[in-house]
Structures are given as structure tokens and as C-alpha cells.
One Martini backbone bead per residue (centre of mass of N, CA, C, O) as a GRO file, in nm:
protein
  172
    1MET     BB    1 -12.223   4.320  -2.007
    2THR     BB    2 -11.920   4.298  -2.206
    3GLU     BB    3 -11.815   4.415  -2.507
    4LYS     BB    4 -11.563   4.330  -2.758
    5ALA     BB    5 -11.319   4.500  -2.961
    6MET     BB    6 -11.052   4.449  -3.191
    7GLU     BB    7 -10.775   4.633  -3.259
    8ALA     BB    8 -10.468   4.751  -3.253
    9GLY     BB    9 -10.566   4.859  -2.994
   10ALA     BB   10 -10.792   4.903  -2.781
   11PRO     BB   11 -11.055   4.806  -2.638
   12VAL     BB   12 -11.397   4.771  -2.670
   13THR     BB   13 -11.669   4.888  -2.478
   14ILE     BB   14 -11.999   4.813  -2.346
   15GLU     BB   15 -12.204   5.055  -2.189
   16TYR     BB   16 -12.385   5.228  -1.972
   17LEU     BB   17 -12.465   5.552  -1.951
   18GLY     BB   18 -12.538   5.566  -1.642
   19ARG     BB   19 -12.219   5.508  -1.566
   20TYR     BB   20 -12.163   5.788  -1.767
   21PRO     BB   21 -12.263   6.100  -1.722
   22ASN     BB   22 -12.019   6.252  -1.871
   23PHE     BB   23 -12.149   6.150  -2.172
   24ILE     BB   24 -12.417   6.299  -2.228
   25SER     BB   25 -12.324   6.548  -2.395
   26ILE     BB   26 -12.205   6.384  -2.624
   27CYS     BB   27 -12.453   6.230  -2.715
   28ALA     BB   28 -12.628   6.479  -2.763
   29SER     BB   29 -12.444   6.602  -2.981
   30TRP     BB   30 -12.454   6.385  -3.183
   31THR     BB   31 -12.763   6.368  -3.225
   32PHE     BB   32 -12.816   6.662  -3.288
   33GLY     BB   33 -12.611   6.683  -3.525
   34GLN     BB   34 -12.731   6.447  -3.701
   35TRP     BB   35 -13.069   6.509  -3.647
   36GLY     BB   36 -13.201   6.752  -3.479
   37CYS     BB   37 -13.118   7.010  -3.654
   38GLN     BB   38 -13.313   6.887  -3.907
   39SER     BB   39 -13.601   6.848  -3.700
   40ASN     BB   40 -13.668   7.071  -3.481
   41GLY     BB   41 -13.485   7.042  -3.254
   42SER     BB   42 -13.318   7.015  -2.929
   43TYR     BB   43 -13.068   7.000  -2.719
   44GLU     BB   44 -13.224   6.991  -2.450
   45ARG     BB   45 -13.409   6.751  -2.529
   46THR     BB   46 -13.183   6.555  -2.598
   47ARG     BB   47 -13.048   6.555  -2.316
   48ALA     BB   48 -13.301   6.463  -2.153
   49GLU     BB   49 -13.307   6.177  -2.281
   50PHE     BB   50 -13.029   6.090  -2.160
   51GLU     BB   51 -13.094   6.145  -1.858
   52ALA     BB   52 -13.327   5.911  -1.866
   53ALA     BB   53 -13.144   5.694  -1.879
   54THR     BB   54 -13.119   5.342  -1.824
   55ASN     BB   55 -13.060   4.988  -1.719
   56SER     BB   56 -13.393   4.871  -1.689
   57SER     BB   57 -13.513   5.067  -1.913
   58MET     BB   58 -13.695   5.282  -2.099
   59PRO     BB   59 -13.451   5.437  -2.177
   60LEU     BB   60 -13.154   5.288  -2.341
   61THR     BB   61 -12.802   5.350  -2.324
   62LEU     BB   62 -12.519   5.282  -2.522
   63VAL     BB   63 -12.154   5.276  -2.486
   64ALA     BB   64 -11.865   5.321  -2.660
   65ILE     BB   65 -11.534   5.233  -2.532
   66GLU     BB   66 -11.205   5.401  -2.573
   67ASN     BB   67 -10.974   5.506  -2.381
   68ALA     BB   68 -11.202   5.649  -2.195
   69LEU     BB   69 -11.380   5.698  -2.463
   70PRO     BB   70 -11.625   5.789  -2.660
   71VAL     BB   71 -11.730   5.622  -2.994
   72GLY     BB   72 -12.039   5.531  -2.925
   73MET     BB   73 -12.400   5.465  -2.989
   74VAL     BB   74 -12.724   5.350  -2.842
   75THR     BB   75 -13.091   5.318  -2.851
   76LEU     BB   76 -13.368   5.222  -2.645
   77ALA     BB   77 -13.712   5.278  -2.747
   78ASP     BB   78 -14.052   5.331  -2.770
   79ARG     BB   79 -13.985   5.579  -2.965
   80ASP     BB   80 -13.923   5.745  -3.316
   81PHE     BB   81 -14.184   5.744  -3.520
   82GLU     BB   82 -14.471   5.916  -3.585
   83GLY     BB   83 -14.588   5.727  -3.829
   84LYS     BB   84 -14.533   5.456  -3.603
   85THR     BB   85 -14.679   5.429  -3.303
   86HIS     BB   86 -14.748   5.108  -3.305
   87LEU     BB   87 -14.440   5.078  -3.280
   88SER     BB   88 -14.256   4.850  -3.057
   89PRO     BB   89 -13.950   4.900  -3.021
   90TRP     BB   90 -13.640   5.103  -3.066
   91LEU     BB   91 -13.378   5.159  -3.266
   92LYS     BB   92 -13.162   5.440  -3.184
   93SER     BB   93 -12.889   5.637  -3.237
   94LEU     BB   94 -12.676   5.528  -3.422
   95PHE     BB   95 -12.325   5.593  -3.334
   96VAL     BB   96 -12.010   5.661  -3.494
   97HIS     BB   97 -11.729   5.785  -3.493
   98PRO     BB   98 -11.541   5.851  -3.769
   99PHE     BB   99 -11.262   5.749  -3.638
  100HIS     BB  100 -11.428   5.447  -3.559
  101ARG     BB  101 -11.481   5.328  -3.817
  102LYS     BB  102 -11.446   4.998  -3.936
  103LYS     BB  103 -11.440   4.803  -3.642
  104GLY     BB  104 -11.741   4.686  -3.539
  105ILE     BB  105 -11.905   4.876  -3.342
  106ALA     BB  106 -12.195   4.877  -3.456
  107THR     BB  107 -12.239   4.573  -3.423
  108LEU     BB  108 -12.200   4.566  -3.117
  109LEU     BB  109 -12.432   4.760  -3.049
  110ILE     BB  110 -12.660   4.598  -3.175
  111GLU     BB  111 -12.624   4.329  -3.021
  112ARG     BB  112 -12.654   4.448  -2.736
  113LEU     BB  113 -12.933   4.574  -2.776
  114GLU     BB  114 -13.075   4.308  -2.830
  115HIS     BB  115 -13.014   4.184  -2.560
  116GLU     BB  116 -13.154   4.400  -2.386
  117ALA     BB  117 -13.436   4.361  -2.509
  118LEU     BB  118 -13.467   4.071  -2.418
  119ARG     BB  119 -13.433   4.129  -2.112
  120LEU     BB  120 -13.703   4.325  -2.133
  121GLY     BB  121 -13.912   4.138  -2.334
  122CYS     BB  122 -13.857   4.167  -2.626
  123LYS     BB  123 -13.955   4.053  -2.966
  124ARG     BB  124 -13.911   4.335  -3.112
  125LEU     BB  125 -13.769   4.554  -3.366
  126TYR     BB  126 -13.719   4.896  -3.468
  127LEU     BB  127 -13.627   5.101  -3.766
  128ILE     BB  128 -13.464   5.387  -3.914
  129THR     BB  129 -13.311   5.428  -4.250
  130GLU     BB  130 -13.128   5.604  -4.502
  131ASP     BB  131 -12.795   5.461  -4.507
  132ALA     BB  132 -12.791   5.149  -4.328
  133GLN     BB  133 -12.925   4.879  -4.441
  134LEU     BB  134 -12.685   4.681  -4.475
  135LEU     BB  135 -12.595   4.670  -4.184
  136TYR     BB  136 -12.858   4.544  -4.079
  137GLU     BB  137 -12.881   4.299  -4.262
  138LYS     BB  138 -12.620   4.163  -4.144
  139SER     BB  139 -12.805   4.149  -3.856
  140GLY     BB  140 -13.112   4.048  -3.958
  141TRP     BB  141 -13.258   4.264  -4.094
  142ARG     BB  142 -13.579   4.395  -4.231
  143ALA     BB  143 -13.762   4.526  -4.472
  144ILE     BB  144 -14.118   4.661  -4.448
  145ASP     BB  145 -14.068   4.967  -4.544
  146HIS     BB  146 -14.132   5.304  -4.665
  147VAL     BB  147 -14.018   5.631  -4.574
  148ARG     BB  148 -14.048   5.969  -4.459
  149THR     BB  149 -13.809   6.205  -4.373
  150PRO     BB  150 -13.632   6.491  -4.310
  151TYR     BB  151 -13.390   6.327  -4.493
  152GLY     BB  152 -13.577   6.123  -4.644
  153GLU     BB  153 -13.561   5.827  -4.758
  154ALA     BB  154 -13.666   5.518  -4.586
  155ALA     BB  155 -13.617   5.241  -4.390
  156LEU     BB  156 -13.826   5.003  -4.249
  157MET     BB  157 -13.728   4.799  -3.974
  158GLU     BB  158 -13.701   4.448  -3.874
  159LYS     BB  159 -13.668   4.238  -3.562
  160ALA     BB  160 -13.664   3.928  -3.447
  161LEU     BB  161 -13.645   3.811  -3.114
  162LEU     BB  162 -13.450   3.529  -3.032
  163PRO     BB  163 -13.375   3.299  -2.851
  164LEU     BB  164 -13.135   3.085  -2.913
  165ILE     BB  165 -13.293   2.823  -2.871
  166GLY     BB  166 -13.545   2.903  -3.042
  167ALA     BB  167 -13.390   2.941  -3.306
  168ARG     BB  168 -13.289   2.645  -3.333
  169LEU     BB  169 -13.610   2.535  -3.322
  170GLY     BB  170 -13.797   2.749  -3.491
  171ARG     BB  171 -13.907   2.957  -3.307
  172LYS     BB  172 -14.129   3.255  -3.218
   0.00000   0.00000   0.00000
């Protein structure tokens, strides 16, 4: 399944990172630069997480591609936050390069990740965000708690994933 967003330029496609191993170092750099370097992470460990990404199980990473270049990414993982190990799975590492923000790419990545989670049999997803709560709320997520991360106060958010037919019938 390929999702597309149109801006004045080329379409954006959402693909599995596993199909583009040459983008692993870019995704690792984005993730380590945005989060890992501030939480005692290592670039090598971050890169190893992306090298383990698959198309058929977790961890699963999706990459937004425009003009044959990666412009964003998101990962579906078993774990993301040490303080809530009983919750799983997680949407993590949503990142859109600053030059490509405000084009709807983050929303495309979220929607496609939710679809992939449903395909893998997930019924709920969780995430932590310090500064993007409104973005997720627009996609149907809700805050269920507040937590402290190495970056400050954050919302713990949840989304129940319902197949489209079940959602129409009001089933859970």
C-alpha cells in the first residue's frame, strides 16, 4: 500500500524502510539527533534498531519519500517508554524533515502506521509526545496520562484501532 500527498511538487510515497536499506543511516541520524543524543543513547544502537526493521513484524519503520529522497519516517515498536512497559505497541520516532513540514506528511505517516498496526493484529497504539499533542488529537488520539521524559513533560496518548466496518457499527 502506497499513500500519496500532493504539494506543488512531486508526490510523496510511504514505503517500508526495509525496501530502502540505503535510508537506514538517514533515519538513524534523524532519530539520534532528535531524541537519542539527549537521553544517553548511542548512534550505533539507534542504527541497529533501524537495521532490525521488517515489513511483516515489529519493529516496522515507514519512510516518506519525495523525489527519491527520504523526507520523513515513523516506527511501530513493541516498546518505547521505560515507565510504561505494560503498554504495547507504540508509535515512535515520527519525524518529518523541517524543509518538508506543513505538507500533511506527518498525518500520512500516522495513518499508514495505524493501517500497518491493524494488519499486524494490533487493537491499540500508544505514544509519548512533548510537543505534538494537537497533531495526534487531529488524528483521533487521546491523552490518557502525563509523564516525564528526558526532554520534559509529555502526554501519554492512546488510540483504539478499529477496522472501518467495526467503527461504523460502533463496535470496539
